[in-house]
Every structure is written in C-alpha cells, then in structure tokens.
DRENDO-1510 file (C-alpha; in Angstrom, 1 decimal, always signed):
<recs>
REC; n; res; u; v; w
REC; 1; UNK; +98.2; +178.9; +116.4 .
REC; 2; UNK; +101.5; +177.1; +116.5 .
REC; 3; UNK; +99.8; +173.8; +115.9 .
REC; 4; UNK; +97.9; +175.2; +112.9 .
REC; 5; UNK; +101.1; +176.6; +111.4 .
REC; 6; UNK; +102.9; +173.3; +111.7 .
REC; 7; UNK; +100.1; +171.4; +110.1 .
REC; 8; UNK; +100.2; +173.7; +107.1 .
REC; 9; UNK; +103.9; +173.2; +106.7 .
REC; 10; UNK; +103.5; +169.4; +106.9 .
REC; 11; UNK; +100.8; +169.6; +104.2 .
REC; 12; UNK; +103.0; +171.5; +101.8 .
REC; 13; UNK; +105.9; +169.1; +102.3 .
REC; 14; UNK; +103.7; +166.1; +101.7 .
REC; 15; UNK; +102.8; +167.4; +98.3 .
REC; 16; UNK; +106.3; +166.6; +97.0 .
REC; 17; UNK; +105.8; +162.8; +97.3 .
REC; 18; UNK; +103.1; +160.4; +96.3 .
REC; 19; UNK; +101.5; +160.3; +99.7 .
REC; 20; UNK; +98.7; +161.9; +101.7 .
REC; 21; UNK; +99.2; +163.8; +104.9 .
REC; 22; UNK; +96.5; +163.1; +107.4 .
REC; 23; UNK; +95.9; +165.0; +110.6 .
REC; 24; UNK; +94.0; +163.1; +113.3 .
REC; 25; UNK; +92.9; +164.0; +116.8 .
REC; 26; UNK; +95.3; +164.1; +119.8 .
REC; 27; UNK; +98.1; +165.7; +117.7 .
REC; 28; UNK; +98.5; +162.5; +115.7 .
REC; 29; UNK; +99.9; +163.0; +112.2 .
REC; 30; UNK; +100.1; +160.2; +109.7 .
REC; 31; UNK; +101.5; +159.8; +106.2 .
REC; 32; UNK; +99.3; +157.6; +103.9 .
REC; 33; UNK; +99.2; +156.4; +100.4 .
REC; 34; UNK; +96.4; +157.6; +98.0 .
REC; 35; UNK; +94.4; +154.5; +98.9 .
REC; 36; UNK; +94.5; +155.5; +102.5 .
REC; 37; UNK; +96.9; +152.8; +103.6 .
REC; 38; UNK; +98.7; +153.9; +106.7 .
REC; 39; UNK; +102.5; +154.1; +106.1 .
REC; 40; UNK; +103.7; +155.8; +109.2 .
REC; 41; UNK; +102.3; +157.5; +112.3 .
REC; 42; UNK; +103.9; +159.8; +114.9 .
REC; 43; UNK; +102.8; +162.2; +117.5 .
REC; 44; UNK; +103.7; +165.9; +117.2 .
REC; 45; UNK; +104.5; +167.7; +120.5 .
REC; 46; UNK; +104.4; +166.7; +124.1 .
REC; 47; UNK; +101.6; +167.4; +126.5 .
REC; 48; UNK; +99.9; +169.6; +124.0 .
REC; 49; UNK; +103.1; +171.5; +123.1 .
REC; 50; UNK; +103.5; +171.2; +119.3 .
REC; 51; UNK; +107.2; +172.1; +119.3 .
REC; 52; UNK; +108.4; +168.8; +117.7 .
REC; 53; UNK; +108.8; +169.2; +114.0 .
REC; 54; UNK; +108.3; +166.6; +111.2 .
REC; 55; UNK; +108.7; +167.1; +107.5 .
REC; 56; UNK; +109.0; +165.1; +104.3 .
REC; 57; UNK; +111.5; +165.9; +101.5 .
REC; 58; UNK; +112.5; +164.2; +98.3 .
REC; 59; UNK; +115.5; +166.5; +97.5 .
REC; 60; UNK; +119.1; +165.2; +97.2 .
REC; 61; UNK; +120.9; +164.4; +100.4 .
REC; 62; UNK; +117.6; +165.0; +102.4 .
REC; 63; UNK; +115.3; +162.8; +104.2 .
REC; 64; UNK; +112.2; +160.8; +103.4 .
REC; 65; UNK; +111.0; +161.6; +106.9 .
REC; 66; UNK; +112.8; +163.5; +109.7 .
REC; 67; UNK; +111.6; +164.0; +113.2 .
REC; 68; UNK; +113.4; +166.4; +115.4 .
REC; 69; UNK; +112.5; +166.7; +119.1 .
REC; 70; UNK; +113.7; +170.0; +120.6 .
REC; 71; UNK; +110.9; +170.3; +123.2 .
REC; 72; UNK; +112.9; +168.6; +126.0 .
REC; 73; UNK; +109.8; +166.7; +126.9 .
REC; 74; UNK; +111.0; +163.2; +125.8 .
REC; 75; UNK; +114.0; +161.0; +125.5 .
REC; 76; UNK; +113.3; +159.6; +122.0 .
REC; 77; UNK; +113.6; +161.2; +118.6 .
REC; 78; UNK; +111.7; +158.2; +117.2 .
REC; 79; UNK; +110.2; +155.5; +119.3 .
REC; 80; UNK; +108.9; +152.3; +117.7 .
REC; 81; UNK; +107.4; +149.3; +119.4 .
REC; 82; UNK; +106.2; +146.2; +117.8 .
REC; 83; UNK; +104.2; +143.5; +119.6 .
REC; 84; UNK; +104.2; +140.2; +117.7 .
REC; 85; UNK; +101.7; +137.4; +117.8 .
REC; 86; UNK; +102.3; +133.7; +117.8 .
REC; 87; UNK; +104.3; +132.6; +114.8 .
REC; 88; UNK; +105.1; +136.1; +113.6 .
REC; 89; UNK; +108.1; +138.5; +114.0 .
REC; 90; UNK; +108.0; +141.7; +116.0 .
REC; 91; UNK; +110.3; +144.3; +114.4 .
REC; 92; UNK; +110.4; +147.8; +115.9 .
REC; 93; UNK; +112.4; +149.4; +113.1 .
REC; 94; UNK; +113.7; +147.8; +109.9 .
REC; 95; UNK; +116.1; +149.8; +107.8 .
REC; 96; UNK; +117.3; +148.8; +104.3 .
REC; 97; UNK; +120.0; +150.8; +102.4 .
REC; 98; UNK; +120.5; +150.0; +98.7 .
REC; 99; UNK; +123.0; +151.8; +96.5 .
REC; 100; UNK; +122.0; +151.1; +92.9 .
REC; 101; UNK; +124.4; +153.3; +91.0 .
REC; 102; UNK; +127.2; +151.1; +89.8 .
REC; 103; UNK; +129.3; +154.0; +88.5 .
REC; 104; UNK; +129.0; +156.0; +91.8 .
REC; 105; UNK; +130.9; +156.0; +95.0 .
REC; 106; UNK; +128.6; +155.6; +98.0 .
REC; 107; UNK; +127.2; +153.3; +100.6 .
REC; 108; UNK; +124.0; +151.6; +101.5 .
REC; 109; UNK; +123.3; +151.8; +105.2 .
REC; 110; UNK; +120.3; +150.0; +106.7 .
REC; 111; UNK; +120.4; +151.8; +110.0 .
REC; 112; UNK; +122.8; +154.4; +111.2 .
REC; 113; UNK; +123.1; +155.7; +114.7 .
REC; 114; UNK; +125.0; +158.8; +115.8 .
REC; 115; UNK; +125.3; +160.2; +119.3 .
REC; 116; UNK; +127.0; +163.4; +120.5 .
REC; 117; UNK; +127.7; +165.3; +123.7 .
REC; 118; UNK; +126.7; +168.9; +122.9 .
REC; 119; UNK; +126.8; +170.0; +126.5 .
REC; 120; UNK; +129.2; +169.2; +129.3 .
REC; 121; UNK; +126.8; +167.5; +131.6 .
REC; 122; UNK; +126.1; +164.7; +129.0 .
REC; 123; UNK; +128.5; +162.0; +130.2 .
REC; 124; UNK; +127.8; +159.2; +127.7 .
REC; 125; UNK; +126.7; +158.9; +124.2 .
REC; 126; UNK; +125.8; +155.7; +122.3 .
REC; 127; UNK; +125.4; +155.6; +118.5 .
REC; 128; UNK; +123.7; +152.2; +118.8 .
REC; 129; UNK; +122.7; +150.4; +122.0 .
REC; 130; UNK; +121.5; +146.9; +122.0 .
REC; 131; UNK; +120.2; +145.0; +125.1 .
REC; 132; UNK; +118.7; +141.5; +125.4 .
REC; 133; UNK; +116.2; +140.8; +128.1 .
REC; 134; UNK; +117.7; +138.6; +130.9 .
REC; 135; UNK; +114.6; +136.4; +130.7 .
REC; 136; UNK; +115.2; +135.6; +127.0 .
REC; 137; UNK; +115.9; +132.0; +126.2 .
REC; 138; UNK; +118.2; +132.8; +123.3 .
REC; 139; UNK; +119.3; +135.9; +121.4 .
REC; 140; UNK; +121.7; +138.8; +121.3 .
REC; 141; UNK; +121.8; +142.5; +122.1 .
REC; 142; UNK; +123.5; +143.2; +118.8 .
REC; 143; UNK; +123.6; +140.8; +115.8 .
REC; 144; UNK; +125.9; +141.2; +112.8 .
REC; 145; UNK; +126.0; +138.8; +109.8 .
REC; 146; UNK; +128.1; +138.8; +106.6 .
REC; 147; UNK; +128.1; +136.6; +103.5 .
REC; 148; UNK; +127.2; +133.0; +103.8 .
REC; 149; UNK; +127.4; +133.1; +107.6 .
REC; 150; UNK; +124.9; +136.0; +107.7 .
REC; 151; UNK; +122.3; +134.7; +105.3 .
REC; 152; UNK; +120.6; +132.7; +108.0 .
REC; 153; UNK; +117.9; +134.5; +110.0 .
REC; 154; UNK; +119.5; +135.6; +113.2 .
REC; 155; UNK; +116.5; +134.6; +115.3 .
REC; 156; UNK; +117.0; +131.0; +114.1 .
REC; 157; UNK; +120.7; +130.4; +114.9 .
REC; 158; UNK; +121.0; +131.3; +118.6 .
REC; 159; UNK; +121.4; +128.6; +121.2 .
REC; 160; UNK; +122.2; +131.0; +124.1 .
REC; 161; UNK; +122.2; +134.6; +125.2 .
REC; 162; UNK; +124.9; +137.0; +124.0 .
REC; 163; UNK; +125.6; +140.7; +124.4 .
REC; 164; UNK; +126.9; +140.6; +120.8 .
REC; 165; UNK; +126.8; +137.8; +118.2 .
REC; 166; UNK; +128.7; +138.1; +114.8 .
REC; 167; UNK; +128.2; +135.5; +112.1 .
REC; 168; UNK; +131.3; +136.1; +110.0 .
REC; 169; UNK; +134.7; +137.6; +110.3 .
REC; 170; UNK; +135.1; +140.7; +112.6 .
REC; 171; UNK; +137.6; +143.4; +111.8 .
REC; 172; UNK; +138.5; +146.0; +114.4 .
REC; 173; UNK; +140.6; +149.0; +113.4 .
REC; 174; UNK; +141.8; +150.1; +116.8 .
REC; 175; UNK; +142.6; +148.9; +120.2 .
REC; 176; UNK; +140.4; +146.3; +121.8 .
REC; 177; UNK; +139.7; +146.6; +125.5 .
REC; 178; UNK; +138.1; +143.9; +127.6 .
REC; 179; UNK; +136.8; +144.0; +131.1 .
REC; 180; UNK; +137.1; +140.2; +131.6 .
REC; 181; UNK; +140.8; +140.5; +132.6 .
REC; 182; UNK; +141.2; +138.5; +135.8 .
REC; 183; UNK; +141.7; +140.6; +138.9 .
REC; 184; UNK; +145.1; +139.9; +140.4 .
REC; 185; UNK; +145.2; +142.5; +143.2 .
REC; 186; UNK; +146.0; +140.8; +146.5 .
REC; 187; UNK; +143.2; +142.7; +148.2 .
REC; 188; UNK; +140.7; +140.8; +146.1 .
REC; 189; UNK; +142.1; +137.3; +147.0 .
REC; 190; UNK; +141.8; +135.0; +149.9 .
REC; 191; UNK; +142.9; +131.5; +150.7 .
REC; 192; UNK; +146.2; +132.1; +148.7 .
REC; 193; UNK; +148.5; +129.1; +148.7 .
REC; 194; UNK; +151.7; +128.3; +146.8 .
REC; 195; UNK; +151.3; +125.7; +144.2 .
REC; 196; UNK; +152.7; +122.3; +145.2 .
REC; 197; UNK; +155.3; +121.5; +142.6 .
REC; 198; UNK; +155.0; +117.7; +142.6 .
REC; 199; UNK; +151.3; +117.8; +142.4 .
REC; 200; UNK; +151.3; +120.4; +139.7 .
REC; 201; UNK; +153.9; +118.5; +137.7 .
REC; 202; UNK; +151.9; +115.3; +138.0 .
REC; 203; UNK; +148.7; +116.9; +136.7 .
REC; 204; UNK; +150.4; +118.9; +134.0 .
REC; 205; UNK; +152.0; +115.8; +132.7 .
REC; 206; UNK; +148.5; +114.2; +132.3 .
REC; 207; UNK; +147.4; +117.0; +129.9 .
REC; 208; UNK; +147.3; +116.0; +126.3 .
REC; 209; UNK; +148.1; +118.7; +123.8 .
REC; 210; UNK; +146.5; +118.0; +120.4 .
REC; 211; UNK; +146.1; +119.4; +116.9 .
REC; 212; UNK; +142.7; +119.3; +115.3 .
REC; 213; UNK; +140.3; +120.7; +112.7 .
REC; 214; UNK; +136.9; +122.2; +113.6 .
REC; 215; UNK; +134.0; +119.7; +113.4 .
REC; 216; UNK; +130.9; +121.1; +111.7 .
REC; 217; UNK; +127.8; +121.0; +114.0 .
REC; 218; UNK; +124.2; +121.3; +112.8 .
REC; 219; UNK; +121.2; +121.9; +114.9 .
REC; 220; UNK; +117.4; +122.4; +114.3 .
REC; 221; UNK; +116.0; +125.9; +114.4 .
REC; 222; UNK; +112.5; +127.3; +114.0 .
REC; 223; UNK; +111.6; +130.3; +111.8 .
REC; 224; UNK; +108.6; +131.8; +110.2 .
REC; 225; UNK; +108.1; +131.6; +106.4 .
REC; 226; UNK; +106.4; +134.2; +104.1 .
REC; 227; UNK; +103.0; +132.6; +104.9 .
REC; 228; UNK; +103.4; +133.1; +108.6 .
REC; 229; UNK; +103.9; +129.3; +109.3 .
REC; 230; UNK; +106.5; +128.0; +111.7 .
REC; 231; UNK; +109.1; +125.8; +109.9 .
REC; 232; UNK; +112.0; +123.8; +111.3 .
REC; 233; UNK; +115.3; +123.5; +109.4 .
REC; 234; UNK; +118.9; +122.6; +110.0 .
REC; 235; UNK; +121.5; +125.3; +110.6 .
REC; 236; UNK; +125.3; +125.0; +110.5 .
REC; 237; UNK; +127.3; +126.4; +113.5 .
REC; 238; UNK; +130.3; +127.3; +111.4 .
REC; 239; UNK; +130.9; +128.9; +108.0 .
REC; 240; UNK; +133.0; +126.3; +106.2 .
REC; 241; UNK; +134.4; +128.7; +103.7 .
REC; 242; UNK; +136.4; +130.7; +106.3 .
REC; 243; UNK; +140.1; +130.2; +107.2 .
REC; 244; UNK; +139.1; +129.5; +110.8 .
REC; 245; UNK; +137.2; +126.4; +109.8 .
REC; 246; UNK; +139.8; +125.2; +107.2 .
REC; 247; UNK; +143.0; +125.8; +109.2 .
REC; 248; UNK; +144.6; +123.4; +111.7 .
REC; 249; UNK; +144.2; +124.3; +115.4 .
REC; 250; UNK; +146.1; +123.4; +118.5 .
REC; 251; UNK; +144.9; +123.1; +122.1 .
REC; 252; UNK; +143.4; +120.7; +124.7 .
REC; 253; UNK; +140.2; +118.7; +124.9 .
REC; 254; UNK; +137.8; +120.2; +127.4 .
REC; 255; UNK; +136.5; +116.8; +128.6 .
REC; 256; UNK; +140.0; +115.6; +129.3 .
REC; 257; UNK; +141.0; +118.8; +131.1 .
REC; 258; UNK; +137.8; +118.6; +133.2 .
REC; 259; UNK; +139.0; +115.3; +134.7 .
REC; 260; UNK; +142.3; +116.8; +135.8 .
REC; 261; UNK; +141.5; +120.5; +136.4 .
REC; 262; UNK; +137.7; +120.7; +136.8 .
REC; 263; UNK; +137.9; +124.4; +137.8 .
REC; 264; UNK; +139.3; +125.4; +134.4 .
REC; 265; UNK; +136.3; +124.0; +132.4 .
REC; 266; UNK; +133.1; +126.0; +131.9 .
REC; 267; UNK; +129.9; +125.1; +130.1 .
REC; 268; UNK; +128.5; +127.7; +127.8 .
REC; 269; UNK; +124.9; +128.6; +127.3 .
REC; 270; UNK; +124.9; +126.5; +124.1 .
REC; 271; UNK; +125.9; +123.4; +126.1 .
REC; 272; UNK; +129.5; +123.1; +124.8 .
REC; 273; UNK; +132.5; +123.1; +127.1 .
REC; 274; UNK; +135.3; +125.7; +127.1 .
REC; 275; UNK; +138.7; +125.9; +128.7 .
REC; 276; UNK; +140.1; +128.8; +130.8 .
REC; 277; UNK; +143.6; +128.6; +129.1 .
REC; 278; UNK; +144.9; +131.7; +130.9 .
REC; 279; UNK; +144.7; +129.9; +134.3 .
REC; 280; UNK; +147.0; +127.2; +133.0 .
REC; 281; UNK; +149.9; +129.8; +132.9 .
REC; 282; UNK; +150.6; +129.7; +136.6 .
REC; 283; UNK; +150.9; +125.9; +136.5 .
REC; 284; UNK; +153.3; +126.1; +133.6 .
REC; 285; UNK; +155.3; +128.7; +135.4 .
REC; 286; UNK; +155.6; +126.6; +138.5 .
REC; 287; UNK; +156.9; +123.6; +136.6 .
REC; 288; UNK; +159.3; +125.8; +134.6 .
REC; 289; UNK; +160.7; +127.4; +137.7 .
REC; 290; UNK; +161.3; +124.2; +139.6 .
REC; 291; UNK; +162.8; +122.6; +136.5 .
REC; 292; UNK; +165.2; +125.5; +136.2 .
REC; 293; UNK; +166.2; +125.1; +139.9 .
REC; 294; UNK; +166.9; +121.4; +139.2 .
REC; 295; UNK; +169.0; +122.2; +136.2 .
REC; 296; UNK; +171.0; +124.7; +138.2 .
REC; 297; UNK; +171.5; +122.1; +141.0 .
REC; 298; UNK; +172.8; +119.6; +138.4 .
REC; 299; UNK; +175.1; +122.3; +137.0 .
REC; 300; UNK; +176.5; +123.0; +140.4 .
REC; 301; UNK; +177.1; +119.3; +141.0 .
REC; 302; UNK; +178.8; +119.0; +137.6 .
REC; 303; UNK; +181.1; +121.9; +138.4 .
REC; 304; UNK; +181.9; +120.4; +141.8 .
REC; 305; UNK; +182.9; +117.1; +140.1 .
REC; 306; UNK; +185.0; +118.9; +137.6 .
REC; 307; UNK; +186.8; +120.8; +140.3 .
REC; 308; UNK; +187.5; +117.6; +142.1 .
REC; 309; UNK; +188.9; +115.9; +139.0 .
REC; 310; UNK; +191.2; +118.8; +138.3 .
REC; 311; UNK; +192.1; +119.8; +141.8 .
REC; 312; UNK; +195.8; +119.5; +141.1 .
REC; 313; UNK; +195.5; +122.3; +138.5 .
REC; 314; UNK; +193.1; +124.6; +140.3 .
REC; 315; UNK; +192.8; +126.4; +143.6 .
REC; 316; UNK; +192.4; +124.2; +146.7 .
REC; 317; UNK; +188.9; +123.5; +147.9 .
REC; 318; UNK; +189.5; +125.1; +151.3 .
REC; 319; UNK; +191.2; +128.4; +152.2 .
REC; 320; UNK; +193.8; +126.8; +154.4 .
REC; 321; UNK; +195.2; +125.0; +151.3 .
REC; 322; UNK; +195.7; +128.3; +149.4 .
REC; 323; UNK; +199.1; +128.4; +147.8 .
REC; 324; UNK; +199.3; +132.1; +146.8 .
REC; 325; UNK; +198.6; +134.0; +150.0 .
REC; 326; UNK; +198.6; +137.4; +148.3 .
REC; 327; UNK; +195.4; +136.7; +146.2 .
REC; 328; UNK; +191.8; +136.9; +147.6 .
REC; 329; UNK; +189.7; +133.8; +146.8 .
REC; 330; UNK; +186.0; +133.0; +147.1 .
REC; 331; UNK; +184.9; +129.4; +147.5 .
REC; 332; UNK; +181.7; +127.5; +146.7 .
REC; 333; UNK; +179.3; +127.4; +149.7 .
REC; 334; UNK; +178.8; +124.1; +151.4 .
REC; 335; UNK; +176.4; +122.5; +151.6 .
REC; 336; UNK; +174.9; +123.4; +148.3 .
REC; 337; UNK; +172.0; +123.1; +147.9 .
REC; 338; UNK; +171.0; +123.8; +151.5 .
REC; 339; UNK; +167.8; +124.0; +153.5 .
REC; 340; UNK; +168.8; +125.8; +156.7 .
REC; 341; UNK; +172.3; +127.2; +156.9 .
REC; 342; UNK; +175.3; +127.1; +154.5 .
REC; 343; UNK; +179.0; +128.2; +154.9 .
REC; 344; UNK; +180.8; +130.5; +152.4 .
REC; 345; UNK; +184.5; +130.1; +152.7 .
REC; 346; UNK; +186.9; +132.8; +151.5 .
REC; 347; UNK; +190.5; +134.0; +151.8 .
REC; 348; UNK; +191.6; +137.7; +152.2 .
REC; 349; UNK; +195.2; +138.7; +152.2 .
REC; 350; UNK; +196.4; +140.9; +155.1 .
REC; 351; UNK; +197.0; +143.7; +152.6 .
REC; 352; UNK; +193.2; +144.1; +151.9 .
REC; 353; UNK; +191.9; +147.3; +153.4 .
REC; 354; UNK; +188.1; +146.8; +153.1 .
REC; 355; UNK; +186.0; +143.8; +152.0 .
REC; 356; UNK; +182.4; +142.8; +151.9 .
REC; 357; UNK; +180.3; +139.8; +151.0 .
REC; 358; UNK; +177.0; +140.6; +149.2 .
REC; 359; UNK; +174.0; +138.4; +148.3 .
REC; 360; UNK; +171.8; +139.0; +145.3 .
REC; 361; UNK; +168.7; +137.5; +143.8 .
REC; 362; UNK; +168.8; +136.2; +140.2 .
REC; 363; UNK; +167.6; +139.6; +138.9 .
REC; 364; UNK; +170.7; +141.3; +140.4 .
REC; 365; UNK; +168.9; +142.9; +143.3 .
REC; 366; UNK; +171.1; +143.2; +146.3 .
REC; 367; UNK; +169.5; +141.4; +149.3 .
REC; 368; UNK; +172.3; +141.8; +151.9 .
REC; 369; UNK; +175.7; +143.5; +152.3 .
REC; 370; UNK; +178.0; +142.1; +155.0 .
REC; 371; UNK; +181.3; +143.8; +155.9 .
REC; 372; UNK; +184.2; +141.4; +156.4 .
REC; 373; UNK; +186.7; +142.3; +159.0 .
REC; 374; UNK; +188.6; +139.0; +159.2 .
REC; 375; UNK; +191.7; +138.5; +157.1 .
REC; 376; UNK; +193.2; +135.2; +156.0 .
REC; 377; UNK; +191.0; +132.1; +155.8 .
REC; 378; UNK; +187.5; +132.6; +157.2 .
REC; 379; UNK; +183.9; +131.4; +156.8 .
REC; 380; UNK; +180.7; +133.4; +156.5 .
REC; 381; UNK; +177.4; +131.6; +157.5 .
REC; 382; UNK; +174.2; +132.3; +155.6 .
REC; 383; UNK; +171.0; +131.7; +157.5 .
REC; 384; UNK; +168.5; +130.1; +155.1 .
REC; 385; UNK; +165.5; +131.6; +157.1 .
REC; 386; UNK; +166.4; +135.0; +155.7 .
REC; 387; UNK; +165.4; +134.1; +152.2 .
REC; 388; UNK; +162.8; +132.1; +150.3 .
REC; 389; UNK; +163.5; +129.0; +148.3 .
REC; 390; UNK; +165.3; +129.6; +145.1 .
REC; 391; UNK; +168.7; +130.4; +143.5 .
REC; 392; UNK; +171.0; +133.3; +144.7 .
REC; 393; UNK; +174.3; +134.9; +143.8 .
REC; 394; UNK; +177.0; +135.9; +146.3 .
REC; 395; UNK; +180.0; +138.0; +145.6 .
REC; 396; UNK; +183.3; +138.8; +147.4 .
REC; 397; UNK; +184.5; +142.4; +147.0 .
REC; 398; UNK; +187.9; +143.5; +148.2 .
REC; 399; UNK; +189.2; +147.0; +148.0 .
REC; 400; UNK; +186.3; +147.9; +145.7 .
REC; 401; UNK; +187.3; +145.1; +143.3 .
REC; 402; UNK; +185.1; +142.1; +142.5 .
REC; 403; UNK; +187.0; +139.0; +143.5 .
REC; 404; UNK; +184.4; +136.4; +142.3 .
REC; 405; UNK; +180.7; +135.6; +142.1 .
REC; 406; UNK; +179.1; +132.2; +142.7 .
REC; 407; UNK; +175.7; +130.6; +143.0 .
REC; 408; UNK; +173.9; +129.0; +145.9 .
REC; 409; UNK; +170.6; +127.2; +146.0 .
REC; 410; UNK; +168.2; +127.3; +148.9 .
REC; 411; UNK; +165.5; +124.6; +149.1 .
REC; 412; UNK; +162.6; +124.3; +151.6 .
</recs>
C-alpha cells in the first residue's frame, strides 16, 4: 500500500515537467523524456521498505530532483558510480550551475555539499570529501581550477598524487592549521647531538642564496576529445599571468643544497626537487650563537686593553691595589674566557654587613647565589663544570646594594 501511494505521488509530480515517470520492477523508478530516453534512475526504499521519498518540482527555490533517505537503511542520499571504458571519462556526478540573470544577485553552484550533526553521537561531518586511490598513477582527491589556470582538463595536468590540487590562486578567510609541523618533543627523538659549530659554519658558508624568476615548464598530457579519441597536447605548469610567476623570488638551488645537506632535499612525485627550508633554521641559529660569543669575547678583550691603557685613571686591576678602602669593588674575572675554572676578585670594606656574589644567565635567570663572609680583598672561584658553554653575568651585592655587574665567557 505504501509503495502504491508513493508511486502515485511521483506520477503527479512528474506531470509538472517535460518528462515521463516510469516504474520498473524491483522498486526501480526512472525519469525519462517523451522519447523514452533514460535521464535518471534511482531505487526507492531499502530491502522492500519504500520509505525513501523522491519527487520532482519546477517551482521557485525548489528542486529538479530531490531524494531523501530517512529509512536508516543506507549511508547515501544519492549514490552514483560510473565505470569508464578505454579512452573515455568516468564521471559519477557532474554538476553545472549557471546564473543567467544579469540584473539579479545570485550564484551558480555546480555541486554543493552540506553536512550537519543533528544528534550528539555524530562526531564528524564533511560537506565534501575527496579521496584518491593510493594505487593511482596521478590525480587529486579534490581539484579546483580558476581562470586561465583552470581551463585545462584536470585529468590532463597531474604528474603526481595530491590530496588537493588548485590551479589558480587560493584565498582562505580564516586560520590555516597544518599537521605537517615537525615534532620537537624530546620523547620522539633519538641520537640527539649538538651541532658542531665549525662544521656547521663551513657548510653554511657554501650555500649560495640567489634571486630568480620562475621558469615556465611544459609537459605532454593525454586527454579525450569530443569524438572519444585520445589526443596528446602540451600543458604549462604555471599560469604566467599571476603575480607569483611574474615577481622576483629568493632562495636556494635544490641541486646545490643536495651536495651540502642531502637530508634537506626531497624529490616530489612530479620529479622536481624541493628544499626543507625549516630545517635550515637550527644551522643558522648555531652560527649566530657562536658568532655572538666571539663578538662578546672580542668586546671583553677590547675593554681589558682599554683598562690597561687608562690604568692610571681607573681603579687598580687587583684588590690589593685599591686606593679607597671604604668602597666595595668588583673586578673582571681571570682568565676570561675560561674553560675550567676562573677567579672573580673583589674588595669589601670592613663596614659591610652582608654581601653575596650571584651568577646569572644572559636572560637574567639566577643560577647561583653565594654568600661572601670575607672582608677586604678576596677571590671567589667559579667551577666551569657547573655550567654549559656560553656567556654569563655575575654581580656583587653589598648591604642589599648592587656594587657592579660584569660578564664572563665559558668555552668548552
């Protein structure tokens, strides 16, 4: 009875368009032209349950054909499968949206996908999902083309496999999140070694930064013409009208980098080489850090020479030569730079009640606090094994007042 009622409804709806509604065996319903040409075909119901509805309407803001599956017996509202033969395309669904009213405001949408989560146990919803078979020789799960770049048949331009391929500019109004961020957690790493400065410097100095323009590349592609024949023609890799093609670019040459850092160069599925520019950052940091240490060492040496030249106008180099015994003084550590131990000389007048010598890193974090009980001229020894190589600050504090702060350099 339900089936008979649905068939009557479909017959009435079909009268509003120039088509014939045909009912076939096995719950098959087809819409055909007057000549009997089959335009579409779909199955009503699931396992004999004709609860899936289908109707045709030509009214404004309605549908040419709508299929609603509320039976809970399948996962697809509409399922289309096309099996091609040699030299022909296989298109499951083709959608074309044309908006022909020049004075109206609207949009032409070829295919639109919407997904929702009407119940709490639905964890994911995809408006459109595109997947390419892992065994495919070339193609993309989702293809988007625009303007000149999009006029070429997408099946003709691919030289590799992609989850998404866009021929033309891509605009994203929102935040872009990527899962290809390199893991940096120590629990995911092994064989961790410090970069050797000299070796890193030698290799970085061999890199050749360049400026360049993009070179157009053409390749042969096969397609099928309107007669079903396979034809071969040339396709450009880049759209030459875009700013990306016309602007100047800056970078490195992959083949040159490959000879110096082979682990940073990868070959794409299209046969062209690419560079992992992100992994060059640690090399640059290592060189910059060591160069900074050398600059600081040079600055310390310059200051030492300046003190020696003006010794007659400045405080003596050692505590025992202090003239004003009522003033606390902090001296430069010796040796500096040092690799094992260094001595920090200071002078504290007998009147000082409490004093301490503190060591800090270059970010100002206190690494040690040492109470000084001696008064007069004395020396504090810093053990280099307590710290890693680098530059440090040390300060003398007397009666809660900063006497002075100086720098020392530890090398390994």
